N, C-alpha and C positions, 0 to 999 in steps of 0.2 A: 861318180853318178855321173861325171862330166868325163865325153870323152875324149882319149888325149888327141888325136887325128884331127887336131886344128886345121883350118882352113887357108890360113894366110899367106902360105907360101908365096901364092903368086894369086893376088885379087883384081877379075876383070871384070870392068863397068864399060859397056857401051862401047867396046874395043878399045878401050886404054887397060893396061894390062902394071899393077901397081905390085913390084916385087917388096922384098923384105927390104927395110930399112927407106923407105919411100913414101914420099906424101903425093899427093895431088889434088885439086882441086877438078870436077869433072861439071859441066855446066850442060847438062839434059833440055833439048828445046823440047818444050811440050804442046805450047800451041802459039797464036794469034790473037791481040785485041782487033777488035774490030778495024781500027787504025791500021792494021798489020802490025803492028809492034808486036817482035817476038817475045815472047815469054818463056824464060827458064830456068828449071832448079838447081841450084848450087848443090854437090853433093864433095864433101869433103872426105879425103881418104887418108889416116894415117895409120902406114904398117911400119909397126916395128921392126928392129932388126932378129928379135929371135922368133919364133914360133909360139902361139899362143891363141886365145880365143878368137875371133872376129865378133867383135859386137855391132850392133846398128843403134847409134841414138838419134831418135825421129819425134820432129817438132812441128807444129802447125800441120796438123789432120786436117784438124778442122780450122778455118783462117782464122775466126774471134777469137782462140785461145794466144792469146799474144803472151801470157805470161811463161807456157813451152817454149817459145821463138826466143825470148828474153833469155831463159836461162841456158839453153846450150849456147848462143851469142857469149854470153860472160866465158863460157868453160872455153870456148874457141882462142879468146883475146888473152884468156892467161897462159902465159909459155908454159908457166910450173910443170903442167900437165901433159907432159910429152912425152907421146907414148914408147915405151922400151921395148916390148914384149906383145906379140897379138896385135891386134890391127882394130882400128875403130872408123865403123865408116858412119858421118856423120850427116843429117840431112833436117839443116836450120829451118826451112820452110817448104812444106814440101803442098800445099794448099795455096797458093801463090795467088789464084783469080779470088777465093774467101778472102784471105785477107787484105786483097785490095777495096773488098765489098765491103768490108765487116761482117762476113760473116761465117756461120759453122761450114756452108755448103759451099760444093764449086757448080758454078751455072744451074744450081737448085735443086742438086742433088749431093747426098752424104758420101764421100769418100769411103767412109769407115761403114757404109752397107753396100757396098760395091764390090764385093770380093767376089770370086777371084779377079775380076774382072773381064775384058776384052778388047783386042785390039784394034778391033772394027766397034765398038761401044761408043758409049755417051762419053765426054772429058771425064769426068771421073771415072769409068770404067775402065778405058784405057790405063787414067794414072795407077788404079791398083794394078793393073794389068804388069807395067812396066816396074811398078815397085816391086813386086813379087820375081817378077823375071830375070831382070840387072840387079837388083841390092840383095835382096831376101836370100837369094839362090847363094849367095856368099858366105853369110852369117851362120852363129851357133846358135846366140841369141839376141836378143833386144830390149830398149825400153823405149816404150813407147810416152811419152811425157804430154799430158792432158790439162785441163782445169774444168771445174763446174760448167753449169749452161749460161745464160745468162740473169742475172742476178743469185745465181745459188753459189756459193763460196765451196768449195772441198778443202777442209784443215789436212796437210798433208798427207798423204795415205796411199801404199802400195798395192795394186791388186795383181792377184795370180789367176792361173786356169786350176782349179779345185782336181786331187786324182795328179796332178805333175809335180812329181817331187824336184825333178830340177828346178824349177819355174818356184816354186815354195822355196828351197835352200837359197835362189836368187833372190826373194822379197827378204828374208829374215838378213841377206848378206847387206841388201841396201838398206834395212835400219830405219824408214821413216817412222812418223809415231804412231801410227797404225797402220796396219794388214792383212789381209782377208782373202780367200777363197772368193771372186767373182764368175759364175756362168758364163759361158761362151755365147756371145750373140751371133746369128745368122748370119753372114756375109761381111761380118767385121776381117780386119785385119790379125788381131790376137787368132780369132775361129781358123783363119786359112793357113797363117804359120802353125798351128795346134796340128793340123793336120798333117801337112811337113815335119811334124819333129820338133819345128823349133819351139824353143819356149820365148815369151814375150811377157815383158811385166809391164803393166797401164802404171802409170806414175800421174795420180790425180791431186790437184794443190789448187787453192784460188777458184777464180772465175773470168769468166771470159770477157775480154772486154778492158782488163784490168790486171795491172801489176801488184806483185805480193811479195814483199822481199822475206818474210820466213818462208816461203813455196820456194822460194829461187835459191835459198838457201839450200834447205833440207833436200832439192832436189840434186842438188850439187854433192851435197856430202854422200847421200847414198847413192849416186854415179860413181864418184871416187872410194867408195869403201867397197865396192864390185871390184873394180878396178885393181886395189891393192891385194886383194885375194886372189886375184890370179896373177899377180908381181908384174902389171904391165906398166906403173908407173915408179916414180924417182922413190926410194923408200924416206927422205926428207921431205915431201909434198905434206902439209899438214891438213890433216878432217880432221875438226870440230867432233870430240867426241859425247855420244849422248846415251841417253836410257834405251836400253832393247827395246825394240818396238812391242805393243802391247795388240796383240792378235784376235780382231776381231772375230764373234761363234754366227751372232746372226744379229741384224737390223733391219731397220723399217721405219719409213717415213712418216713424223706426225703428221697428219694433215685437218685443215683448218675446218673446222665444225662449223663454222657461220663467216661471212663475209663481211668485211670492214678492214680499219686501218691497222696493222699488224706491228707492235713493238715488242722487240726480246731485251731481258735482261740477262742473259744468258750468253758467255763464249762464244764461239766453236774452238771445241777440244776438250772444252770445258767435262769434268765426269758430274752427274746429276744423280737424283735421289729417286726412287720410283714416289712421285707424287708433288714433286716439287715444281713449284712452278717456272714454267721457261720464258714467258709473255704474256700479253695481254693483243685480243682483239676489240677494237671499239667501235662504235657507229661515229659518223662525221657528226651528229649530233649530241653524243655525252649523251648518251640513253643507257647505253648497254656496255659490259665489260667485262668480257669470257678471259677465264683465265686457261692457258695452253700448259697443261702438263704433263710429265714424264712419265712413259707407262711403266715405267721398269728401273732400276739401277743400270748407269751404261754409260757411252760417251758420247759427245756431238761430234759428228766427223761430218757435219755439213750443216748449212743455215742456209735458209732465202731469207736476201736482206730486202728485197722489193718491199713497201712497208703497202702498198693496197693490193689487198687480198680478196678472190674469192673462192668461196664454202670448197671444199677439197682442193685447193693449192697445198702442195709439199711446203711445211713451214722448217723443223727440224728432223734431220737423219741420227736417228741414233742406235749404235750398236754396244751388243754384248759381248762382254771376254771371256764370259762362263753361264 
């Protein structure tokens, strides 16, 4: 299923050549602030002594998804995860401008809707272009770490491209609590990699501008599971065992039928039964009390943590496993 002609004999990024057994930090200049301050993207390359797969680990494609950045930071500082076989290219924070502005976007544009990009386009477009040209050109597959949007918290889940058997195999190896195929989004990073025959997993866990310990822990364990499968790390590295992923076959958002104050009595990740009351929507004067019920048996894979709700707002993301 996975080709054996892996690409890590020599990895070249921006003129830097990293050979087997070498590690290097490369700082790629991307732009300057209006003050003239240079903004650089740090790229870590860990090339093992033996040939193996080259994996991209990418955080902060959306600048406000700090959970993805912290997850990678913890892996970088843990010396137990030394790469012996294959190569790992690590981008802890891609969208520096969004991070500085506590924003998903880069100068008002979503990098993850800017692929394949252009070297003469907007900053988001240029970022997408050089990401594909300089980094992705070296890799066999990758993991793109994300979180839910503002006030929406995703329970740890791995998403892969449907009909891509290699991606599904990697998702199974990752072993997040939930896994499912997710349609490709036009001009997204995963879509562009798919066109280039590079499987990309999308790890979704937690919410923007918040750290979530469970999300970080499950993300690290999943990444190590893949490293272990390809014999990239030492055998004595401890990886917490967990039950096999629950594969979600169908999913939908439950939306508010009225506006009001929303309170949930269901936890993210819970299994729920059809007709079960998941929470209530009440008006500010206490005259209405609308029960939000599960439409079918399934699992809560994401929740809206914001209490002020308008009609039509997404409340719970429920997935069915059969």
